[in-house]
N, CA, C and O atoms as CSV, one atom per row, in Angstrom:
chain,resi,resn,atom,element,x,y,z
A,1,MET,N,N,-100.839,6.389,-102.269
A,1,MET,CA,C,-100.310,7.568,-102.897
A,1,MET,C,C,-99.237,7.196,-103.894
A,1,MET,O,O,-98.912,8.033,-104.736
A,2,ALA,N,N,-98.661,6.009,-103.866
A,2,ALA,CA,C,-97.592,5.617,-104.771
A,2,ALA,C,C,-98.031,5.685,-106.251
A,2,ALA,O,O,-97.239,6.159,-107.066
A,3,PRO,N,N,-99.260,5.234,-106.655
A,3,PRO,CA,C,-99.559,5.296,-108.039
A,3,PRO,C,C,-99.734,6.712,-108.595
A,3,PRO,O,O,-99.732,6.907,-109.810
A,4,PHE,N,N,-99.887,7.700,-107.703
A,4,PHE,CA,C,-100.044,9.050,-108.135
A,4,PHE,C,C,-98.767,9.842,-108.124
A,4,PHE,O,O,-98.776,11.016,-108.493
A,5,ARG,N,N,-97.659,9.242,-107.711
A,5,ARG,CA,C,-96.388,9.968,-107.621
A,5,ARG,C,C,-95.980,10.390,-108.977
A,5,ARG,O,O,-95.986,9.577,-109.902
A,6,ALA,N,N,-95.612,11.663,-109.148
A,6,ALA,CA,C,-95.213,12.203,-110.434
A,6,ALA,C,C,-93.832,11.625,-110.823
A,6,ALA,O,O,-92.963,11.434,-109.972
A,7,LYS,N,N,-93.659,11.357,-112.119
A,7,LYS,CA,C,-92.346,10.816,-112.553
A,7,LYS,C,C,-91.274,11.869,-112.453
A,7,LYS,O,O,-90.152,11.579,-112.036
A,8,LYS,N,N,-91.603,13.085,-112.828
A,8,LYS,CA,C,-90.627,14.163,-112.784
A,8,LYS,C,C,-91.241,15.367,-112.066
A,8,LYS,O,O,-92.332,15.823,-112.409
A,9,LEU,N,N,-90.523,15.865,-111.073
A,9,LEU,CA,C,-90.984,17.034,-110.356
A,9,LEU,C,C,-90.448,18.261,-111.025
A,9,LEU,O,O,-89.236,18.455,-111.118
A,10,ASP,N,N,-91.377,19.117,-111.507
A,10,ASP,CA,C,-90.942,20.369,-112.142
A,10,ASP,C,C,-91.223,21.482,-111.134
A,10,ASP,O,O,-92.035,22.366,-111.405
A,11,LEU,N,N,-90.570,21.450,-109.987
A,11,LEU,CA,C,-90.755,22.438,-108.968
A,11,LEU,C,C,-89.581,23.337,-108.944
A,11,LEU,O,O,-88.443,22.917,-109.154
A,12,GLY,N,N,-89.861,24.594,-108.682
A,12,GLY,CA,C,-88.739,25.589,-108.630
A,12,GLY,C,C,-88.447,26.037,-107.230
A,12,GLY,O,O,-87.786,27.057,-107.036
A,13,CYS,N,N,-88.922,25.301,-106.240
A,13,CYS,CA,C,-88.786,25.756,-104.880
A,13,CYS,C,C,-88.113,24.646,-104.026
A,13,CYS,O,O,-87.722,23.598,-104.540
A,14,PHE,N,N,-88.002,24.902,-102.786
A,14,PHE,CA,C,-87.448,23.929,-101.813
A,14,PHE,C,C,-88.373,22.699,-101.808
A,14,PHE,O,O,-89.583,22.843,-101.638
A,15,VAL,N,N,-87.839,21.545,-101.984
A,15,VAL,CA,C,-88.603,20.332,-102.080
A,15,VAL,C,C,-88.529,19.565,-100.740
A,15,VAL,O,O,-87.463,19.160,-100.276
A,16,ASN,N,N,-89.738,19.392,-100.147
A,16,ASN,CA,C,-89.825,18.508,-99.000
A,16,ASN,C,C,-91.071,17.639,-99.238
A,16,ASN,O,O,-91.671,17.711,-100.311
A,17,VAL,N,N,-91.459,16.836,-98.275
A,17,VAL,CA,C,-92.516,15.881,-98.414
A,17,VAL,C,C,-93.846,16.624,-98.688
A,17,VAL,O,O,-94.637,16.209,-99.535
A,18,MET,N,N,-94.066,17.725,-97.953
A,18,MET,CA,C,-95.369,18.423,-98.122
A,18,MET,C,C,-95.454,19.057,-99.514
A,18,MET,O,O,-96.520,19.054,-100.129
A,19,THR,N,N,-94.356,19.594,-100.008
A,19,THR,CA,C,-94.347,20.193,-101.333
A,19,THR,C,C,-94.584,19.128,-102.389
A,19,THR,O,O,-95.348,19.341,-103.330
A,20,MET,N,N,-93.949,18.012,-102.241
A,20,MET,CA,C,-94.144,16.902,-103.222
A,20,MET,C,C,-95.575,16.408,-103.202
A,20,MET,O,O,-96.141,16.109,-104.253
A,21,ARG,N,N,-96.166,16.319,-102.028
A,21,ARG,CA,C,-97.537,15.827,-101.919
A,21,ARG,C,C,-98.488,16.862,-102.551
A,21,ARG,O,O,-99.425,16.489,-103.257
A,22,ASP,N,N,-98.255,18.129,-102.304
A,22,ASP,CA,C,-99.110,19.136,-102.899
A,22,ASP,C,C,-98.993,19.141,-104.397
A,22,ASP,O,O,-99.987,19.292,-105.108
A,23,HIS,N,N,-97.749,18.972,-104.893
A,23,HIS,CA,C,-97.571,18.910,-106.335
A,23,HIS,C,C,-98.303,17.718,-106.935
A,23,HIS,O,O,-98.902,17.829,-108.004
A,24,THR,N,N,-98.259,16.608,-106.270
A,24,THR,CA,C,-98.983,15.391,-106.734
A,24,THR,C,C,-100.491,15.663,-106.753
A,24,THR,O,O,-101.172,15.293,-107.709
A,25,LYS,N,N,-101.001,16.286,-105.737
A,25,LYS,CA,C,-102.414,16.567,-105.627
A,25,LYS,C,C,-102.829,17.484,-106.737
A,25,LYS,O,O,-103.900,17.281,-107.310
A,26,ARG,N,N,-102.056,18.473,-107.075
A,26,ARG,CA,C,-102.415,19.363,-108.179
A,26,ARG,C,C,-102.421,18.648,-109.523
A,26,ARG,O,O,-103.292,18.903,-110.356
A,27,LYS,N,N,-101.460,17.756,-109.742
A,27,LYS,CA,C,-101.446,17.035,-110.992
A,27,LYS,C,C,-102.657,16.079,-111.143
A,27,LYS,O,O,-103.284,15.993,-112.199
A,28,VAL,N,N,-102.943,15.387,-110.066
A,28,VAL,CA,C,-104.051,14.410,-110.104
A,28,VAL,C,C,-105.377,15.164,-110.254
A,28,VAL,O,O,-106.263,14.699,-110.970
A,29,PHE,N,N,-105.532,16.321,-109.591
A,29,PHE,CA,C,-106.735,17.119,-109.767
A,29,PHE,C,C,-106.872,17.592,-111.180
A,29,PHE,O,O,-107.979,17.538,-111.716
A,30,ALA,N,N,-105.801,18.062,-111.839
A,30,ALA,CA,C,-105.910,18.538,-113.188
A,30,ALA,C,C,-106.275,17.451,-114.158
A,30,ALA,O,O,-106.989,17.687,-115.132
A,31,GLU,N,N,-105.778,16.238,-113.889
A,31,GLU,CA,C,-106.082,15.092,-114.795
A,31,GLU,C,C,-107.547,14.684,-114.695
A,31,GLU,O,O,-108.142,14.296,-115.700
A,32,ASN,N,N,-108.148,14.762,-113.491
A,32,ASN,CA,C,-109.475,14.238,-113.272
A,32,ASN,C,C,-110.557,15.309,-113.149
A,32,ASN,O,O,-111.700,14.991,-112.820
A,33,GLU,N,N,-110.223,16.546,-113.401
A,33,GLU,CA,C,-111.166,17.631,-113.191
A,33,GLU,C,C,-112.387,17.499,-114.087
A,33,GLU,O,O,-113.509,17.638,-113.599
A,34,VAL,N,N,-112.220,17.241,-115.358
A,34,VAL,CA,C,-113.309,17.176,-116.309
A,34,VAL,C,C,-114.264,16.033,-115.972
A,34,VAL,O,O,-115.481,16.216,-115.993
A,35,GLU,N,N,-113.726,14.869,-115.665
A,35,GLU,CA,C,-114.576,13.739,-115.309
A,35,GLU,C,C,-115.337,14.014,-114.033
A,35,GLU,O,O,-116.519,13.683,-113.936
A,36,ARG,N,N,-114.700,14.598,-113.078
A,36,ARG,CA,C,-115.375,14.891,-111.795
A,36,ARG,C,C,-116.506,15.916,-111.990
A,36,ARG,O,O,-117.571,15.766,-111.391
A,37,GLN,N,N,-116.296,16.946,-112.808
A,37,GLN,CA,C,-117.336,17.931,-113.109
A,37,GLN,C,C,-118.504,17.281,-113.793
A,37,GLN,O,O,-119.656,17.598,-113.495
A,38,ALA,N,N,-118.222,16.358,-114.725
A,38,ALA,CA,C,-119.350,15.691,-115.445
A,38,ALA,C,C,-120.144,14.869,-114.506
A,38,ALA,O,O,-121.373,14.902,-114.567
A,39,LEU,N,N,-119.514,14.119,-113.624
A,39,LEU,CA,C,-120.248,13.308,-112.659
A,39,LEU,C,C,-121.057,14.170,-111.698
A,39,LEU,O,O,-122.171,13.801,-111.328
A,40,ARG,N,N,-120.509,15.318,-111.289
A,40,ARG,CA,C,-121.227,16.193,-110.390
A,40,ARG,C,C,-122.453,16.776,-111.095
A,40,ARG,O,O,-123.510,16.939,-110.485
A,41,TYR,N,N,-122.301,17.088,-112.387
A,41,TYR,CA,C,-123.452,17.614,-113.154
A,41,TYR,C,C,-124.559,16.531,-113.245
A,41,TYR,O,O,-125.744,16.838,-113.114
A,42,ILE,N,N,-124.159,15.282,-113.469
A,42,ILE,CA,C,-125.144,14.197,-113.608
A,42,ILE,C,C,-125.885,14.023,-112.262
A,42,ILE,O,O,-127.107,13.874,-112.257
A,43,THR,N,N,-125.187,14.039,-111.162
A,43,THR,CA,C,-125.840,13.817,-109.875
A,43,THR,C,C,-126.785,14.929,-109.513
A,43,THR,O,O,-127.752,14.701,-108.787
A,44,ARG,N,N,-126.534,16.132,-109.998
A,44,ARG,CA,C,-127.397,17.274,-109.671
A,44,ARG,C,C,-128.542,17.503,-110.646
A,44,ARG,O,O,-129.438,18.302,-110.376
A,45,ASN,N,N,-128.518,16.821,-111.758
A,45,ASN,CA,C,-129.529,17.012,-112.786
A,45,ASN,C,C,-130.802,16.175,-112.393
A,45,ASN,O,O,-130.790,14.944,-112.415
A,46,THR,N,N,-131.825,16.866,-112.056
A,46,THR,CA,C,-133.061,16.175,-111.597
A,46,THR,C,C,-133.870,15.590,-112.719
A,46,THR,O,O,-134.753,14.772,-112.460
A,47,THR,N,N,-133.615,15.967,-113.961
A,47,THR,CA,C,-134.373,15.404,-115.080
A,47,THR,C,C,-133.946,13.996,-115.445
A,47,THR,O,O,-134.681,13.276,-116.121
A,48,LEU,N,N,-132.746,13.592,-114.996
A,48,LEU,CA,C,-132.289,12.251,-115.280
A,48,LEU,C,C,-132.902,11.212,-114.334
A,48,LEU,O,O,-133.324,11.565,-113.233
A,49,PRO,N,N,-132.959,9.953,-114.739
A,49,PRO,CA,C,-133.526,8.915,-113.849
A,49,PRO,C,C,-132.662,8.792,-112.579
A,49,PRO,O,O,-131.471,9.101,-112.550
A,50,GLN,N,N,-133.352,8.322,-111.549
A,50,GLN,CA,C,-132.689,8.250,-110.228
A,50,GLN,C,C,-131.542,7.223,-110.260
A,50,GLN,O,O,-130.529,7.388,-109.579
A,51,ARG,N,N,-131.719,6.169,-111.056
A,51,ARG,CA,C,-130.678,5.145,-111.107
A,51,ARG,C,C,-129.392,5.678,-111.665
A,51,ARG,O,O,-128.323,5.393,-111.124
A,52,VAL,N,N,-129.462,6.462,-112.756
A,52,VAL,CA,C,-128.250,7.077,-113.357
A,52,VAL,C,C,-127.610,8.013,-112.383
A,52,VAL,O,O,-126.386,8.019,-112.252
A,53,ARG,N,N,-128.381,8.797,-111.702
A,53,ARG,CA,C,-127.866,9.760,-110.727
A,53,ARG,C,C,-127.134,9.009,-109.570
A,53,ARG,O,O,-126.087,9.439,-109.086
A,54,ALA,N,N,-127.731,7.894,-109.165
A,54,ALA,CA,C,-127.113,7.134,-108.067
A,54,ALA,C,C,-125.811,6.509,-108.500
A,54,ALA,O,O,-124.865,6.459,-107.713
A,55,GLN,N,N,-125.731,6.034,-109.722
A,55,GLN,CA,C,-124.495,5.447,-110.267
A,55,GLN,C,C,-123.375,6.503,-110.341
A,55,GLN,O,O,-122.223,6.229,-110.005
A,56,ALA,N,N,-123.739,7.702,-110.784
A,56,ALA,CA,C,-122.771,8.774,-110.863
A,56,ALA,C,C,-122.301,9.167,-109.488
A,56,ALA,O,O,-121.117,9.452,-109.307
A,57,GLN,N,N,-123.195,9.194,-108.500
A,57,GLN,CA,C,-122.836,9.512,-107.120
A,57,GLN,C,C,-121.854,8.433,-106.548
A,57,GLN,O,O,-120.906,8.744,-105.828
A,58,LEU,N,N,-122.130,7.192,-106.899
A,58,LEU,CA,C,-121.269,6.076,-106.440
A,58,LEU,C,C,-119.868,6.208,-107.073
A,58,LEU,O,O,-118.860,5.988,-106.401
A,59,GLN,N,N,-119.812,6.566,-108.363
A,59,GLN,CA,C,-118.489,6.756,-108.989
A,59,GLN,C,C,-117.740,7.918,-108.353
A,59,GLN,O,O,-116.520,7.863,-108.195
A,60,LEU,N,N,-118.473,8.979,-107.984
A,60,LEU,CA,C,-117.813,10.097,-107.339
A,60,LEU,C,C,-117.234,9.736,-106.003
A,60,LEU,O,O,-116.142,10.187,-105.657
A,61,THR,N,N,-117.959,8.914,-105.229
A,61,THR,CA,C,-117.446,8.555,-103.922
A,61,THR,C,C,-116.282,7.579,-103.995
A,61,THR,O,O,-115.497,7.483,-103.052
A,62,GLN,N,N,-116.158,6.852,-105.104
A,62,GLN,CA,C,-115.075,5.912,-105.297
A,62,GLN,C,C,-113.831,6.566,-105.827
A,62,GLN,O,O,-112.767,5.947,-105.812
A,63,MET,N,N,-113.917,7.816,-106.306
A,63,MET,CA,C,-112.710,8.460,-106.824
A,63,MET,C,C,-111.783,8.863,-105.631
A,63,MET,O,O,-112.219,9.099,-104.505
A,64,ASN,N,N,-110.516,8.917,-105.967
A,64,ASN,CA,C,-109.523,9.226,-104.965
A,64,ASN,C,C,-109.741,10.628,-104.373
A,64,ASN,O,O,-110.271,11.517,-105.040
A,65,CYS,N,N,-109.336,10.807,-103.141
A,65,CYS,CA,C,-109.548,12.097,-102.491
A,65,CYS,C,C,-108.694,13.215,-103.086
A,65,CYS,O,O,-109.014,14.395,-102.943
A,66,TYR,N,N,-107.576,12.822,-103.772
A,66,TYR,CA,C,-106.743,13.826,-104.416
A,66,TYR,C,C,-107.425,14.484,-105.608
A,66,TYR,O,O,-106.928,15.490,-106.113
A,67,THR,N,N,-108.526,13.956,-106.060
A,67,THR,CA,C,-109.189,14.542,-107.226
A,67,THR,C,C,-110.108,15.717,-106.784
A,67,THR,O,O,-110.702,16.384,-107.631
A,68,ARG,N,N,-110.216,15.956,-105.511
A,68,ARG,CA,C,-111.014,17.054,-104.990
A,68,ARG,C,C,-110.235,18.358,-104.947
A,68,ARG,O,O,-109.034,18.370,-104.673
A,69,TYR,N,N,-110.925,19.445,-105.218
A,69,TYR,CA,C,-110.282,20.785,-105.245
A,69,TYR,C,C,-109.874,21.194,-103.800
A,69,TYR,O,O,-108.901,21.923,-103.608
A,70,THR,N,N,-110.633,20.712,-102.803
A,70,THR,CA,C,-110.378,21.160,-101.456
A,70,THR,C,C,-109.090,20.576,-100.922
A,70,THR,O,O,-108.606,21.018,-99.880
A,71,GLN,N,N,-108.524,19.600,-101.599
A,71,GLN,CA,C,-107.241,18.985,-101.100
A,71,GLN,C,C,-106.050,19.863,-101.458
A,71,GLN,O,O,-104.976,19.695,-100.881
A,72,ILE,N,N,-106.211,20.787,-102.387
A,72,ILE,CA,C,-105.087,21.606,-102.824
A,72,ILE,C,C,-104.855,22.751,-101.822
A,72,ILE,O,O,-105.809,23.410,-101.408
A,73,LYS,N,N,-103.622,22.983,-101.441
A,73,LYS,CA,C,-103.282,24.064,-100.516
A,73,LYS,C,C,-102.382,25.014,-101.207
A,73,LYS,O,O,-101.500,24.617,-101.968
A,74,ASN,N,N,-102.602,26.308,-100.941
A,74,ASN,CA,C,-101.735,27.298,-101.521
A,74,ASN,C,C,-100.366,27.222,-100.881
A,74,ASN,O,O,-100.252,27.245,-99.655
A,75,ARG,N,N,-99.330,27.131,-101.689
A,75,ARG,CA,C,-97.961,27.079,-101.172
A,75,ARG,C,C,-97.104,28.114,-101.916
A,75,ARG,O,O,-97.363,28.487,-103.061
A,76,CYS,N,N,-96.097,28.538,-101.211
A,76,CYS,CA,C,-95.121,29.527,-101.775
A,76,CYS,C,C,-94.351,28.877,-102.878
A,76,CYS,O,O,-93.856,27.764,-102.704
A,77,VAL,N,N,-94.222,29.552,-104.058
A,77,VAL,CA,C,-93.492,28.975,-105.152
A,77,VAL,C,C,-92.006,29.152,-104.939
A,77,VAL,O,O,-91.227,28.470,-105.605
A,78,MET,N,N,-91.584,29.989,-104.088
A,78,MET,CA,C,-90.139,30.194,-103.807
A,78,MET,C,C,-89.636,29.256,-102.742
A,78,MET,O,O,-88.610,28.595,-102.901
A,79,GLY,N,N,-90.376,29.207,-101.650
A,79,GLY,CA,C,-89.844,28.443,-100.511
A,79,GLY,C,C,-90.655,27.240,-100.136
A,79,GLY,O,O,-90.185,26.421,-99.347
A,80,GLY,N,N,-91.835,27.089,-100.651
A,80,GLY,CA,C,-92.663,25.923,-100.316
A,80,GLY,C,C,-93.444,26.018,-99.042
A,80,GLY,O,O,-94.045,25.030,-98.618
A,81,LYS,N,N,-93.462,27.193,-98.401
A,81,LYS,CA,C,-94.175,27.358,-97.188
A,81,LYS,C,C,-95.686,27.318,-97.419
A,81,LYS,O,O,-96.174,27.689,-98.486
A,82,GLY,N,N,-96.425,26.855,-96.384
A,82,GLY,CA,C,-97.858,26.696,-96.555
A,82,GLY,C,C,-98.648,27.753,-95.769
A,82,GLY,O,O,-99.876,27.783,-95.851
A,83,ARG,N,N,-97.991,28.582,-95.043
A,83,ARG,CA,C,-98.668,29.609,-94.244
A,83,ARG,C,C,-98.279,30.995,-94.673
A,83,ARG,O,O,-97.147,31.225,-95.099
A,84,GLY,N,N,-99.186,31.903,-94.568
A,84,GLY,CA,C,-98.892,33.315,-94.913
A,84,GLY,C,C,-98.662,33.493,-96.380
A,84,GLY,O,O,-97.807,34.297,-96.751
A,85,VAL,N,N,-99.369,32.792,-97.249
A,85,VAL,CA,C,-99.146,32.898,-98.693
A,85,VAL,C,C,-100.112,33.930,-99.276
A,85,VAL,O,O,-101.313,33.876,-99.015
A,86,LEU,N,N,-99.600,34.839,-100.042
A,86,LEU,CA,C,-100.411,35.839,-100.716
A,86,LEU,C,C,-100.911,35.247,-102.031
A,86,LEU,O,O,-100.103,34.858,-102.875
A,87,LYS,N,N,-102.202,35.173,-102.216
A,87,LYS,CA,C,-102.762,34.522,-103.412
A,87,LYS,C,C,-102.349,35.156,-104.725
A,87,LYS,O,O,-102.072,34.433,-105.682
A,88,ASP,N,N,-102.296,36.467,-104.809
A,88,ASP,CA,C,-102.056,37.138,-106.055
A,88,ASP,C,C,-100.650,36.789,-106.559
A,88,ASP,O,O,-100.454,36.657,-107.767
A,89,PHE,N,N,-99.689,36.640,-105.678
A,89,PHE,CA,C,-98.271,36.450,-106.050
A,89,PHE,C,C,-97.797,34.987,-105.809
A,89,PHE,O,O,-96.719,34.602,-106.262
A,90,ARG,N,N,-98.604,34.195,-105.103
A,90,ARG,CA,C,-98.268,32.825,-104.766
A,90,ARG,C,C,-96.877,32.759,-104.036
A,90,ARG,O,O,-96.045,31.885,-104.275
A,91,MET,N,N,-96.713,33.750,-103.142
A,91,MET,CA,C,-95.493,33.839,-102.357
A,91,MET,C,C,-95.843,33.996,-100.892
A,91,MET,O,O,-96.906,34.516,-100.552
A,92,SER,N,N,-94.930,33.536,-100.008
A,92,SER,CA,C,-95.124,33.792,-98.601
A,92,SER,C,C,-94.815,35.258,-98.315
A,92,SER,O,O,-94.198,35.963,-99.114
A,93,ARG,N,N,-95.264,35.677,-97.159
A,93,ARG,CA,C,-95.106,37.128,-96.771
A,93,ARG,C,C,-93.592,37.478,-96.819
A,93,ARG,O,O,-93.226,38.535,-97.331
A,94,PHE,N,N,-92.757,36.636,-96.312
A,94,PHE,CA,C,-91.329,36.900,-96.225
A,94,PHE,C,C,-90.724,37.009,-97.617
A,94,PHE,O,O,-90.014,37.971,-97.910
A,95,GLN,N,N,-90.997,36.030,-98.480
A,95,GLN,CA,C,-90.450,36.061,-99.861
A,95,GLN,C,C,-90.994,37.279,-100.624
A,95,GLN,O,O,-90.271,37.912,-101.393
A,96,PHE,N,N,-92.258,37.592,-100.404
A,96,PHE,CA,C,-92.848,38.790,-101.051
A,96,PHE,C,C,-92.096,40.050,-100.641
A,96,PHE,O,O,-91.771,40.884,-101.486
A,97,ARG,N,N,-91.823,40.189,-99.362
A,97,ARG,CA,C,-91.118,41.345,-98.860
A,97,ARG,C,C,-89.707,41.442,-99.483
A,97,ARG,O,O,-89.293,42.519,-99.912
A,98,ILE,N,N,-88.995,40.344,-99.529
A,98,ILE,CA,C,-87.620,40.330,-100.053
A,98,ILE,C,C,-87.635,40.699,-101.556
A,98,ILE,O,O,-86.822,41.513,-101.993
A,99,ASN,N,N,-88.539,40.117,-102.333
A,99,ASN,CA,C,-88.627,40.351,-103.753
A,99,ASN,C,C,-89.099,41.799,-104.053
A,99,ASN,O,O,-88.673,42.417,-105.028
A,100,ALA,N,N,-89.969,42.298,-103.203
A,100,ALA,CA,C,-90.501,43.691,-103.396
A,100,ALA,C,C,-89.334,44.678,-103.152
A,100,ALA,O,O,-89.123,45.605,-103.933
A,101,LEU,N,N,-88.606,44.467,-102.088
A,101,LEU,CA,C,-87.474,45.388,-101.787
A,101,LEU,C,C,-86.391,45.323,-102.828
A,101,LEU,O,O,-85.716,46.327,-103.054
A,102,ARG,N,N,-86.185,44.196,-103.475
A,102,ARG,CA,C,-85.207,44.084,-104.552
A,102,ARG,C,C,-85.735,44.516,-105.901
A,102,ARG,O,O,-85.023,44.443,-106.903
A,103,ALA,N,N,-86.985,44.970,-105.937
A,103,ALA,CA,C,-87.697,45.419,-107.123
A,103,ALA,C,C,-87.777,44.300,-108.184
A,103,ALA,O,O,-87.628,44.551,-109.380
A,104,ASN,N,N,-88.015,43.072,-107.718
A,104,ASN,CA,C,-88.180,41.922,-108.612
A,104,ASN,C,C,-89.672,41.753,-108.988
A,104,ASN,O,O,-89.993,40.990,-109.899
A,105,LEU,N,N,-90.551,42.437,-108.312
A,105,LEU,CA,C,-92.006,42.310,-108.584
A,105,LEU,C,C,-92.437,43.576,-109.303
A,105,LEU,O,O,-92.357,44.656,-108.718
A,106,PRO,N,N,-92.892,43.490,-110.554
A,106,PRO,CA,C,-93.293,44.690,-111.266
A,106,PRO,C,C,-94.600,45.281,-110.658
A,106,PRO,O,O,-95.555,44.569,-110.347
A,107,GLY,N,N,-94.575,46.579,-110.517
A,107,GLY,CA,C,-95.759,47.290,-110.003
A,107,GLY,C,C,-95.858,47.341,-108.487
A,107,GLY,O,O,-96.819,47.893,-107.950
A,108,VAL,N,N,-94.881,46.775,-107.788
A,108,VAL,CA,C,-94.891,46.740,-106.345
A,108,VAL,C,C,-93.756,47.593,-105.787
A,108,VAL,O,O,-92.602,47.379,-106.158
A,109,LYS,N,N,-94.041,48.536,-104.924
A,109,LYS,CA,C,-92.990,49.298,-104.299
A,109,LYS,C,C,-93.398,49.622,-102.865
A,109,LYS,O,O,-94.571,49.559,-102.499
A,110,LYS,N,N,-92.409,49.964,-102.080
A,110,LYS,CA,C,-92.647,50.228,-100.681
A,110,LYS,C,C,-93.496,51.491,-100.530
A,110,LYS,O,O,-93.241,52.489,-101.203
A,111,ALA,N,N,-94.494,51.456,-99.659
A,111,ALA,CA,C,-95.387,52.587,-99.485
A,111,ALA,C,C,-94.794,53.575,-98.473
A,111,ALA,O,O,-94.235,53.174,-97.452
A,112,ASN,N,N,-94.926,54.852,-98.771
A,112,ASN,CA,C,-94.527,55.904,-97.857
A,112,ASN,C,C,-95.666,56.865,-97.654
A,112,ASN,O,O,-96.237,57.356,-98.628
A,113,TRP,N,N,-96.003,57.141,-96.453
A,113,TRP,CA,C,-97.011,58.158,-96.177
A,113,TRP,C,C,-96.832,58.820,-94.850
A,113,TRP,O,O,-97.614,59.700,-94.488
């Protein structure tokens, strides 16, 4: 993991090991996304020779696991929590509630019925 450590963390939330690791995974994924998509396209293209497809598959398996999209976890941008995160706002339930009550989120207000 050391060669993938970001030089500068541009995080606006509480920083702990899990937040730093997730930040690193996002950066590595963004850097290698195009190459990974190209290799996946080559492996799935049946019109190409089998040898080329096998080489592309081998390159895919040798890539670091941080280049996969499934390694990225949704985390709260305010507190860094990994559970109870609302996708639309990228906030945990608790932070969402606090910001909504303070009217910091446009278009969100407490429901009354």
